[in-house]
MIDREN-249492 format. One record per residue (C-alpha): z, y, x; residue in one letter. Coordinates in steps of 0.05 Angstrom, whole numbers, plus 5000, padded with zeros to 4 digits. Last residue first. Layout:
BEGIN
ZYXa/...
This chain:
BEGIN
769929092448s/776328742430e/778328612502e/777329342518r/782429592468p/778930092422v/780230842415v/776231292368r/775432042375l/771132342320s/775832862290d/771333422313s/776933752352k/779133072379v/772032922403a/771633602438e/778233482473v/775932792495i/769333062521r/772933612561r/777633102593g/771832642611i/768033202645p/774233432683s/776934132670s/782733902627k/784933422682a/786732742653l/793132362637t/792731712597i/799131472566k/801830782547g/808430872583k/806630442644a/800030812650d/793830732606t/787330502637m/780630832620l/773630642596t/769631262581a/766031682528i/762331152488e/758131392430r/759331152359n/763731732338g/766431992403s/768831342434y/774431172482l/774830462511i/781630192530v/784729832590e/792129702579t/797929872625e/802430052567a/799329952498l/805929792462e/808730412496p/804730882452g/797531132454l/799131822484d/793032202508l/795632722557i/791433332574i/792033702639t/791734402670h/796534812628k/798834252584r/795733942522k/798433352483r/794032882445l/797232362400r/794131682388y/793431152334r/789830522353i/786430182294p/779430332320a/774929872279e/769829392307v/765029132254g/758829312294e/760229452367p/760730202382l/754130382414e/753830352490h/752430922537r/747630782593p/750430822664g/754131412692r/757231062752g/764731002754r/770631392782v/776831202742p/782231732748m/789531562762v/793032242754v/800032372778v/803132932737e/807433532755d/801533982767g/795633542783f/797433002834t/792132522859y/789431822851i/781931692852e/779131042826y/772930602834e/770230852901v/764630412927s/765730042993d/761829442965t/766428882989e/772929292990f/772029612922d/775130282938r/781430642916v/781231342944l/787831712949v/786732452941v/790033012980p/787933672948r/781734102934a/782834532872l/780835172909s/773834872915v/772834962840d/768034432814k/772533872789m/769533242759g/771732782816a/777733062853p/776133602904m/777433332973k/782833163024v/783032433044t/787431823034i/785131103040k/786230482999l/782529822999s/781429402936y/779528672930v/777328382863k/776327702831q/779627242882i/779726572848r/785126102820g/784126322748d/785527042767k/787127342835i/787128082854f/787728232928i/790128942942v/789629233012t/792429863046d/799229913013v/804830273050v/800530723093h/795930843033p/801931052990l/805031553040v/801432163012g/803031942941l/810531932955d/813531262937v/816930982875r/813631462825g/807031092833i/808330412865f/807130012802r/800530392794q/797830032855i/798829342824a/796229612758e/789429772790i/787929032797p/788828862723f/793628402687g/799728452732c/804928012766h/806228222838i/806527852905v/807928292966g/805228193037v/808328643089m/806728773162g/812929073194i/812429783222g/818830083195a/814630413142l/812829713117r/820129503116m/822330113077d/816530063027v/817629323012f/825129423006i/824029992957k/819229572917f/824429022910d/829729532890q/825229782834t/825029072805k/819328582801r/816728382870m/815527632882e/814827322931d/815627792991f/811627523051i/814027843116v/809327943175y/810028093250d/817427913250p/822528423275r/828928003275v/833328623267l/829128893209l/829428183181l/837028213178l/837028873140d/831728593093a/836027993076t/841928443063n/837628863016e/835328222982f/842428142956s/847027582934g/850627503001a/843827383032l/838427302978r/833226792998g/829926723066y/824326243085q/823126153160t/815825993176v/815425493235e/817624943187p/810924973151g/809625333086v/809425173012q/812125802980l/816725672920d/823425862948r/826826132886p/827926682903s/823426932959e/823427343023i/818827023075t/818227033150k/812027023195v/811627103271i/804127153287k/800426673332g/794026643292g/796125973261a/802326333235r/797926873203y/793526373167f/799625953148e/802826563113a/796126713080l/795725993053a/802726063023s/800926742993a/794626422963f/798725872930t/803726392906t/798226812874k/794726222840g/793426522771a/799426212738g/802426872717p/797327442718p/794727742783g/796528112846a/797227962920i/799028632951l/797828743025i/800729283071g/798729063141e/791228963135a/787529143198r/785628573246e/786627883215r/786728073142l/780828553153r/776828023190r/778127503137k/775928003084l/769328143120k/768127403133d/768627293057s/774426873033l/773026212997e/
């Protein structure tokens, strides 16, 4: 059941929507319901899909690949100018390019993406679209698991000092990823040097002791750059949430990128604690699901 707040956003504001979740979570079912929601509201809705899995009424035209290409389908839809296009599902770089191009052309877009965590849906766009444009392309992320909506994110860009930085000269454009229902910021995304940093922003609750019997088998390599540190856990841990410990004390819970790396500002509190833990040979890394 959708909250009234989410229904209002879908009806009035959301135009760059990602429906994300693991396989079999109910993403296609939700996308079908959303297509009918927009159609019932008087919107012109089309779909891009292969195979055609969405269960929609005859008023919603379902398009596959035209002449073997989704690009040709997108070119046709740009002439048709629907209010919303449902893209089920986005996997390849070309799929993301089509989503971006159509969204920037003013068409409301709904994309379906496989991922294990909500933030991963946004990370899939990093490197494929300029960071300053990202909130205009994606404004709402709906994460579904076990047939239920478990998280909704909204995106907005502002100019500020990233969390953990104190020098006002380091202020820069920052994409704020907020929990839609509580309006609390959970992640900040910004550029630092040549890197794009996805920084969790979480409350400083009590630290937890390392669970008894849990070892830290993950090997890592720490690389230092002028302004950043890169904790490389290896590609087998790509897009994985891990907990970092200094001895038995928790430092932070972070998400690796698509290459199994975590990039942090050296001057950030978490970055400094990681460097100190490495120097004292006390840094331990545990996959979150094992903790």
